[in-house]
Backbone as CSV, one residue per row, in Angstrom:
resi,resn,N_x,N_y,N_z,CA_x,CA_y,CA_z,C_x,C_y,C_z
1,MET,26.749,103.002,-179.393,26.857,102.976,-177.952,27.269,104.363,-177.460
2,THR,26.551,104.885,-176.486,26.829,106.208,-175.934,27.657,106.064,-174.665
3,THR,28.730,106.834,-174.579,29.584,106.810,-173.402,29.251,107.991,-172.518
4,LYS,29.125,107.739,-171.231,28.874,108.828,-170.281,30.110,109.683,-170.137
5,ARG,29.890,110.955,-169.915,30.992,111.875,-169.648,31.073,112.115,-168.151
6,THR,32.284,112.359,-167.647,32.464,112.706,-166.244,32.784,114.193,-166.157
7,HIS,32.026,114.885,-165.321,32.201,116.320,-165.134,32.586,116.629,-163.691
8,VAL,33.313,117.723,-163.523,33.592,118.274,-162.204,32.533,119.342,-161.974
9,PRO,31.625,119.137,-161.015,30.546,120.110,-160.841,31.050,121.422,-160.248
10,ALA,30.382,122.499,-160.616,30.663,123.797,-159.995,30.192,123.741,-158.550
11,VAL,31.043,124.221,-157.631,30.719,124.188,-156.202,31.111,125.520,-155.573
12,ASP,30.173,126.114,-154.841,30.459,127.298,-154.021,30.683,126.815,-152.596
13,VAL,31.710,127.364,-151.938,32.055,126.948,-150.573,32.005,128.167,-149.658
14,PHE,31.315,128.005,-148.528,31.195,129.060,-147.535,31.593,128.488,-146.175
15,GLU,32.084,129.353,-145.299,32.505,128.912,-143.968,31.903,129.810,-142.907
16,SER,31.428,129.172,-141.836,30.977,129.907,-140.655,31.797,129.422,-139.468
17,ASP,31.486,129.912,-138.284,32.193,129.475,-137.083,31.946,128.001,-136.758
18,THR,30.797,127.467,-137.183,30.411,126.110,-136.789,30.405,125.088,-137.915
19,SER,30.486,125.543,-139.189,30.374,124.583,-140.289,30.925,125.142,-141.598
20,TRP,31.068,124.227,-142.561,31.324,124.592,-143.953,30.053,124.274,-144.724
21,LEU,29.735,125.096,-145.690,28.566,124.902,-146.538,29.051,124.814,-147.975
22,LEU,28.688,123.739,-148.655,29.060,123.546,-150.055,27.787,123.438,-150.877
23,LEU,27.711,124.188,-151.964,26.565,124.161,-152.867,27.064,123.684,-154.223
24,ALA,26.629,122.490,-154.638,27.100,121.884,-155.881,25.978,121.850,-156.913
25,ASP,26.291,122.264,-158.137,25.329,122.209,-159.239,25.309,120.806,-159.826
26,LEU,24.173,120.114,-159.667,24.013,118.753,-160.183,22.710,118.647,-160.964
27,PRO,22.652,119.269,-162.142,21.391,119.255,-162.891,20.995,117.847,-163.325
28,LEU,19.698,117.590,-163.277,19.095,116.340,-163.734,19.529,115.114,-162.946
29,VAL,19.965,115.303,-161.695,20.372,114.190,-160.834,19.280,113.943,-159.794
30,ASP,18.921,112.674,-159.619,17.986,112.279,-158.559,18.768,111.986,-157.291
31,LYS,18.141,112.216,-156.133,18.852,112.032,-154.862,19.334,110.598,-154.664
32,GLU,18.666,109.635,-155.287,19.089,108.243,-155.162,20.436,107.990,-155.830
33,HIS,20.866,108.926,-156.678,22.106,108.757,-157.429,23.218,109.683,-156.934
34,VAL,23.123,110.093,-155.669,24.145,110.953,-155.060,24.830,110.182,-153.948
35,ASP,26.153,110.257,-153.919,26.938,109.590,-152.884,27.953,110.596,-152.332
36,VAL,27.950,110.766,-151.017,28.894,111.676,-150.355,29.651,110.864,-149.309
37,THR,30.985,110.928,-149.375,31.804,110.195,-148.420,32.866,111.117,-147.832
38,VAL,33.317,110.758,-146.633,34.457,111.424,-146.009,35.438,110.328,-145.631
39,ASN,36.674,110.446,-146.138,37.686,109.436,-145.867,39.045,110.124,-145.754
40,ARG,39.680,109.969,-144.593,41.011,110.535,-144.348,41.078,112.032,-144.654
41,GLY,40.058,112.750,-144.219,40.055,114.198,-144.366,39.665,114.703,-145.741
42,VAL,39.180,113.810,-146.606,38.755,114.213,-147.951,37.268,113.933,-148.106
43,LEU,36.517,114.983,-148.430,35.093,114.843,-148.710,34.957,114.670,-150.221
44,THR,34.271,113.602,-150.638,34.079,113.329,-152.058,32.594,113.231,-152.350
45,LEU,32.163,113.921,-153.412,30.782,113.778,-153.852,30.791,113.166,-155.245
46,ARG,29.889,112.224,-155.425,29.697,111.564,-156.714,28.208,111.555,-157.002
47,ALA,27.874,111.761,-158.271,26.472,111.751,-158.656,26.361,111.299,-160.103
48,GLN,25.193,110.775,-160.451,24.967,110.281,-161.798,23.626,110.762,-162.312
49,SER,23.628,111.156,-163.584,22.381,111.365,-164.309,22.406,110.396,-165.485
50,GLU,21.428,110.462,-166.364,21.391,109.526,-167.482,22.598,109.679,-168.404
51,LYS,23.093,110.911,-168.561,24.150,111.151,-169.534,25.485,111.572,-168.928
52,VAL,25.481,111.997,-167.658,26.690,112.576,-167.079,26.942,111.999,-165.694
53,ASP,28.209,111.706,-165.419,28.658,111.386,-164.066,29.379,112.613,-163.522
54,TYR,29.183,112.900,-162.252,29.843,114.028,-161.600,30.729,113.497,-160.483
55,GLU,31.881,114.127,-160.314,32.740,113.777,-159.184,33.620,114.971,-158.833
56,ARG,33.714,115.225,-157.527,34.594,116.287,-157.036,34.967,115.985,-155.595
57,SER,36.216,116.276,-155.239,36.718,116.020,-153.887,37.296,117.294,-153.294
58,PHE,37.216,117.376,-151.965,37.731,118.521,-151.216,38.510,118.014,-150.014
59,ARG,39.721,118.520,-149.831,40.480,118.203,-148.628,40.000,119.153,-147.540
60,LEU,39.531,118.587,-146.445,39.053,119.388,-145.324,40.243,119.771,-144.443
61,PRO,40.222,120.965,-143.854,41.360,121.402,-143.048,41.505,120.649,-141.722
62,VAL,40.462,119.950,-141.313,40.505,119.132,-140.095,39.758,117.830,-140.369
63,GLN,40.013,116.821,-139.538,39.299,115.552,-139.662,37.851,115.734,-139.189
64,VAL,36.920,115.221,-139.969,35.515,115.213,-139.549,34.968,113.810,-139.756
65,ALA,33.962,113.474,-138.999,33.300,112.177,-139.129,32.281,112.247,-140.263
66,GLY,32.093,111.124,-140.934,31.128,111.066,-142.022,29.723,111.439,-141.607
67,ASP,29.382,111.159,-140.342,28.027,111.481,-139.884,27.863,112.958,-139.538
68,SER,28.924,113.745,-139.700,28.812,115.185,-139.447,28.467,115.945,-140.725
69,VAL,28.149,115.199,-141.803,27.795,115.810,-143.085,26.303,115.624,-143.324
70,ASP,25.613,116.735,-143.573,24.196,116.703,-143.924,24.089,117.048,-145.405
71,ALA,23.404,116.212,-146.176,23.268,116.426,-147.615,21.797,116.540,-147.993
72,ARG,21.508,117.550,-148.818,20.145,117.749,-149.320,20.224,118.154,-150.777
73,LEU,19.379,117.531,-151.616,19.326,117.854,-153.035,17.981,118.487,-153.326
74,ASP,17.998,119.677,-153.907,16.767,120.390,-154.221,16.942,121.120,-155.549
75,GLN,16.146,120.741,-156.533,16.125,121.380,-157.851,17.517,121.488,-158.469
76,GLY,18.290,120.404,-158.409,19.584,120.360,-159.055,20.728,120.967,-158.276
77,VAL,20.472,121.374,-157.031,21.538,121.926,-156.196,21.699,121.036,-154.960
78,LEU,22.899,120.471,-154.811,23.219,119.667,-153.638,23.801,120.587,-152.582
79,THR,23.187,120.609,-151.413,23.670,121.416,-150.293,24.293,120.472,-149.274
80,LEU,25.573,120.655,-149.041,26.300,119.878,-148.042,26.658,120.788,-146.887
81,THR,26.255,120.410,-145.685,26.645,121.138,-144.482,27.552,120.213,-143.681
82,VAL,28.783,120.665,-143.454,29.777,119.860,-142.742,30.037,120.536,-141.405
83,ALA,29.625,119.871,-140.328,29.830,120.443,-138.991,31.311,120.401,-138.642
84,LYS,31.791,121.508,-138.094,33.183,121.547,-137.630,33.274,120.818,-136.292
85,PRO,34.408,120.134,-136.059,34.543,119.414,-134.783,34.720,120.379,-133.612
């Protein structure tokens, strides 16, 4: 029986006047297996591939609504754009 490993993905974070941009490395992950949530000022990303689970959380400096997060997965890179309130 093979056990999945959980990894903390590498993430680059950038800030502009209007948003935060997070770029997460999620190799071999399909978009159907990505989950991004915002709860009590913490943005959490979770993703699964056949062999690896990924999870990482970020405390945001201000409260944002979950619908203010845009997520796109392209060639193993998850791009999260979080609009500032």
